N, C-alpha and C positions, 0 to 999 in steps of 0.2 A: 503493502499500501504507501501511495505518496508519490506524488507527480506535481512535476511543474504546471502552476496554473495554465502557463501558455500551450503547454500540451494539448487542449481541451478546444483549441481551437479549430483541429483539423477533424472534429467530430460533431457532425457525422461526416459533410460534402466539402470537406475544405474549404469551408469561406473563408474570408480576410482574418489575420491573426490581429487578436485583442488582447490584449494585459485587464485581467478581470480585477482591479483595486475595487477601494472604499471611498470612493467619491464622495458620499455622504455625510463622511466622518472629518473631523480633524484630530488627527492622529497625535500622538505621540510614540514615535519607532521605540520600538522592544531593544532594549540592551541585550549584550551574549550571556548576562548574567542572569536575567530575567527570562531569555528562551530556557536558559536548563532549568532554574526552578519551576517555571510553566511545566517543561517536559516532567520532572518529578511529580508534581503536585497531581499533575490530571493523568500519571496511567494508571491501567489497569488494576483492581485492586485482587491480593492473590491470597489474602487473609481474610478469611469468615467467620472471624469470631468475634470481632467486634467490629463497629461502625469505623467507615474510611475517615479521615481528618477533616472536619468542617464540612462533613456529608449532611446533617442535620440544613445548614443553611443553605437552602438548594439557589438564593440569588445572590449568597454573600451578603455585603452589607445591604442589599437593598431588599431582602428577606424580610416579611410580615410576620407579626404572630399570628395563629390561627384564631378568625373569631368563630364562633360556635352558630351562628349564622347565615342566611343565604349572601350575604354582603361579605362572604372568607376570599371571595375575587376582586373588591370594588375599593381596597383599601391603595392609597397611594407609597410607591419605593419608600423602604425602610430608612432610607439615608437622603431622601429629600429635605429642602430645606424650608424652612418657613414659608419664603417670598415664594417659592416654586409651588407650594400647597395650595396657595390661591389660586395658581395658575392651574393647577391640576384639577383645582373645584369648580373653575371657570370653564377649562376643557369637559368638565363632567357634565355640565347642565346644556353644552352646546350637541356634547353625546345622544343626549335624555332627549332633546328638542324635538317638539313633533312639529312638522311643518304643513304648511298650509298650503293650501293654491291660490293661483295670482287670478287677476289682480286682488289685494287686499289691505287693509290699515295696518296688518302689520307688515311692516315691509320687510323688516329684518328676518321674518321667519317665513315669506313668501317662496314660492317656488315649487312647489310640491311635481312631481311626475312634470306632465301630464300622465306617464307608465309609473308605476313603479311596484316594489315587494312590499314596501315597508315605511311609514312618517317617520323613523326614527332609526339611528343606529342602535338605540338599546332595544329597539323591538324584534329587534333579531337576534343582538347577545344578549339575550336577558340576563341581567346581572353579572353581566360581561363575564357567562360561560357559554357553556355549548347547546346549540340550536337541537332541534327535535322533529322526527317526522310529524307531520299535518295532523296523526290520529291522537297525538300529544298534546295537540292545541287547546287550550281551554280559558283562550280570553282573547281570540284572533289574531293573534301575533304571529309573524309568518318569519319563520327559519328556516323556511328551504324554497329552495329554487331549480330550476334548470337553465344552466348553461349550454348555448346553440350555437355552432358553428359547423362551415363545411371545408370542403379540402380546399386549400388553396391552390392558385394557380396566376400565371403571368398574367390573367384578366383582372384578377381580383387582387394582386398585390399593387397598393399605392406605390406613385410615384417617390413619395416620402419613405416607404418601408423597403425600394427595390435595394435601395444600398446594403439593407441587410437581410436580405429575400431568402438566405441561409437559414433566420433563424422563423420564418415565419411559414407555419404549417396549416394553419386555419385562416377563414376569411370569417367574415358575418353572414348569416342567414340576409339575403338580400333585401327581406321583411322584416324580421324580427330583430336581426342584430345580433347580440353579442349573451343576451341574456332573456328569458322570457320574465315579464312581469306580469303577476295575478289581480293587480291593481289598476283602476284608473282615476283621474278627478272626472267631475261632473262634466255629462256631454262628451266622453270620450269613452272608446269600448276597452275592454282587458284584453288581453294578449292569449291569453287560456286559461286553464284550469287543471291543476296536477291530480291526476289519478295516479294511486298505488296498490298492488295487488301482492300479496305476499303469498309464497307456499312452505311451509315448511321442510326441512330434512333433518330426520334422526341420526347423529352421531355417535355410535359406541365409543367409550372412553374404558383403558384399562381400570381394572379393578373392578369391573360390573357398573360403573358411570354411565350416565346419556347425558347428552347435551342436545339440543336443536337449533339449527339455524335458518333464519326463514330468508325464502331468497324473492326479492323485491321484483314487479316489472311496472315502468314507468312508462307513462301514458300523458301527452300534452293534447288532452278536449278541449272542447269548446270555444276553438282558437277565434279568435276577433277579427281578424284580418287574413283570411283564407288559409289557402294550405301552405305548410313548410317547404322548404326546399326538396329536391326529394333527397337530394346526401345531406339531407340534415343531420348533424350528429348532435344528441344530447346527454347532457352531463348532471346525474342530483347533486347539488351541494347542500351542506348543513353549515350552521354557523358555526366556528370552531371558537374556544374559549378565547380570552385576551390577554391573559396573564404574561408579563416576561416578554413583552415583544421587543423593548428598547434592547433589553439587552442580548436576545436571538441578533437584533440589526448589528451589535457589536463586536460579535463575534469577529475576528480576522477571516474574510473571505481565503486567504491562502491555507490557514487554519482548516476550515471547510474544505478546501480542494484538495489538501494534503491526504485527505480522506478516502478520496474517489478512484476506484478500481474499475473503469470500465469496460477493461475486457478481464477480468478477473484474475490478474495476473499471477495473484499467491494463492487461486486454487480454492479459497475458501466458499465458491458458491457465492458469496454477495460481489454485486458489482455497482455501487451504488455511482451515478451518476449526476453532476450538478445541471441545473435549469439553466439557459442563458437567456437573457429578455433583454427588450429594448426598452432603456431610461427614458420618459418622456420627460422627465424632470432635467437630466443630466444627459439627454440625447448623447448616448451611448451605449454599448451593451454592459448590462452588469449581473452580475450573480443573483438568481432568483433565490429569495430566501421566506417570503410569507405566502401564503394560499394553499390548497390544496394539492396543488402541481408545482408548488414555487414560483407562481407565475407572476409576481411583484417583486421586485427589489428593495423596497424602503417601505417604513409603516407610511410614510407620508402620501405615498404613491398609490400604496392599496387603501387608504383612506379616502383619498379624491378619487379612486374608481369607486370605492363602494359608494360614494354619495352620486356618483353619475349612474351606477346601474340600478342601486335597490333604492334609490328614492327619489332619484330624476334632478338631482342640486347640481349645479353648475360650481366649478372652482377655477383657480387661476390653472392647474393643469389641466383640467377638460372643460372647458370651457362653453360647452353648446348650451343652450338655455333647454333645448328639449331633451337633455339626458341622453337617455336611449335610444330613442327614437330615432329609426330610419327616414330615408328619404322617400320609402313607400308609403310612409303613414303621415299624409300631406297635412292632417289635421292637426297631428301632434305638435308640426314642425310650425307650424301657424297660428297654434293657440297664444296668448298671450303668458309671457315667462316673466321670472321675479329680476330680471339681470337688468333693470332698464333705469336703477338707482344707484348711489354714489357706493354701493358695493362692488359696481362692474361685473360680478358674478354673484350668485344668488348665497353661496359662502365663498367670504372676500381670503385676502391670503392668510391676514391675521387669525381671523377663526377656523381657516384648515389648519393651523399650525398649531392652534390651540389643543384642537381636537387630538392631531397627532403626539400632542407634546403630553396630553392623558393616557394614549393608547400605549405612549412608551412608555408609562409610569404606572400601571395596574401591576402591583405587587407582588411576586411570588409568595405564596405562604409556604411557614418551614415544615421541612417533614416529619410526620407523627410515629412516636415507637419505632424510632432509630435504630433502637438497638435490643428489640424485642427478639426472643429467641426464633422466632418459628418466620420473622420480618428476614432477617441472617440470612436463614436456611434458604426462603424464598430468593433473597440477592445470592447466593450461589450457585441455584437451578438457574435463575436468569444467565449468569454468565456462561456456565455449562454449557446451556442448551445452545449457547451461541446471541441469544437477543441483542446483548450491548455490540454486534459486529454492525449493525445498524443504527441503535437507539444507544448511540453513543454518549455515557455518562455525565461528562466534563468538559467543559471549556475554563479559559481564563479571554476575558473580552479586552479589546484594545483598552489601552492608557490613552485617553480622551481631553484634549482640551476644555470642551465646554459642554461637558455630560457627566456631571461628576458623580451622578445617578449608578450611570452604566460603566464609570470607567475602572477597567482593573479589578474585574470582578471574577472570583471562582463560580462557575455559575454547575447546577446539575441540573440540565434540561434534558438530558435524556434523549437525544435526536442528533443523527450529522448532519441534519438540513440538505441531504441529495434524495435522490429520486431513486427508486428500486420498481424494477419489474413487479408486482404482488399478484401473476398468475390472471387467468381468465376469470375468475370466481369474483375480482372485484373491477376487472376493469369495465370502464366505461367507454373502450375505443374512440376515446377522444382528443386527440393530442392537443400540446399547449405549448407552444416555442419547442425546445427541445424534448419535451415530456411525452412519449408515448402514448397511444390510449390503453398502456396495461401498466405505466409508472405511476407513484405517488411519492409524493415529499414522505417524510418520515418524522409521523406526528412528535413533537413535546411530548412526554410525559407527566411533566410536573404536572401537579394539582389534579390528574387525574382521579386520582381516591376523594377527592372534595366533589366530585360532579353532583351525585346525589341531595348532598348537602346543598348546593349551589343552583342545582338548576332542575331538581326535583324528577331526576329522571336517570337512567344510568344507561343513557344510548349511547354509541360511539361510531367511528367509522365516517368516512366522508359523507355518507347520505344516513347515517343514524339505525343500519339495518341490524350491527349486535343490540341486545337487549343488556349485556354485561361484559365485563373484561375476558371473561372464559370465551365467548362467541366470538368478540374481537378476536381474540389469538386465533379462533380456528378458522375463521375467513383469511387467514395469511395463505398465501401459495407463491409459486414463482418463485423468485430468491430464498424467501423464508418457506419455501416448503418443508425445509428438513425440521427447521425449528418448529413448525406445525405440528409435524407427525409425534416430533420428542415429546411436545406434552400431551397428546392423545396416548402414547402409549407411557408415562411418566406414573409412579404409585399415585392413589388418592391424597395421601400426605404430602408430597413434592408438588402437586398440582396445585393444593392447597396453600402450598406456603409459596409459591410464586405469585398466587392472587394476593396474598399478605400483603408480599413487598410491592405489589403495583400500590394496591392501596393504600399504601403507605407514602407514596410520592407525593 
């Protein structure tokens, strides 16, 4: 494992050579002495009789104490200053704001839609936690939608994108864009209704135990603007948890790229690849970090894209007042939008920065029962089974000039931030930048044991099909097939210990 970042410029079809750095960060370079200390402190554990040093502080100095309420994911970084806590609270207000349609007397809050999935960020990321399929909705909050695209071709790649055509694998549906919206403001038709049907599959486990997996089938029905393109590809998405995003953003790109092994040179069956995406903000290719397929390079760009696609709110990065509406949706294009006042866009640069600051600084709760005998046994099983080959336990973030909360922290996110082929069972068959239709970014595991407390459910994976952590593990295939099979074959005691360890994260 371990290759130079520039090596990835030759995958998959010899695009131009790019250096994937960290233009979004104001970095203080590491000294050789610091690099040695980092290598030592992030080494894989060999002694499972006691907790790893500093392991209980999942986010280093930014770690927060565990709240006993559903607000466990909504506290600011543990090392935030008093002044910046005020900025955090203002950003929280914008994150929770309910947007209204234009024109309205509340000029600072108008511009919703005309097509949208939710009226606020909080309506998908409820309590800053994980979303869920529609069957769990009891308050009309929408936590799930369908991405849509068609295969890219020379005819669909714009002149602006032509210089990075090797990174373009899909194009928007000519009528519906890149995301289906199931709500619309008055006078406009919504785009669709999501229909989900499940089929159960029984799984026999060693020791006489059983589990059941539910196989979903998704359909976009009641289409409001005619049929989808004949080659349309649909991908279901549930809103992920929000904690620790600024720390993930501050991991050096070089440290992430060093773990990639696209040709499985070490023969361990794991061939993680980086996603490479075009940054609208920096006008250059960057390492993809955020989104279920690592399709966005920064917290700010991810936030702006969500404003546009989920709520129909324009921003300096995505300034179209019509949000996700396509040229084929003429009524949406010509509707009154909320960008005709002093803001310039429906959320201005200051507002977008405040929401981004809030999103970067949602604190990661401390580990629980880190020294418990069953948790330590589960940690040993986790490593012995090979789970850490993708779910990398720890990193040290960049030392930063202007982000003290994220600067030089030893963190334990349990992700390598890379793409992995998860097999046909989890495939959405929809590429995204360099991610194939079978690849997903390794999701961080920190905070996963608090999902029930925060979100009121225990649904996992990109579409919430797994109803427990065990089901989520049993859905693993592709590069993780051997790890999944090992969990099926292990003793009931070891399987329970593995789940106890995951629930402690």
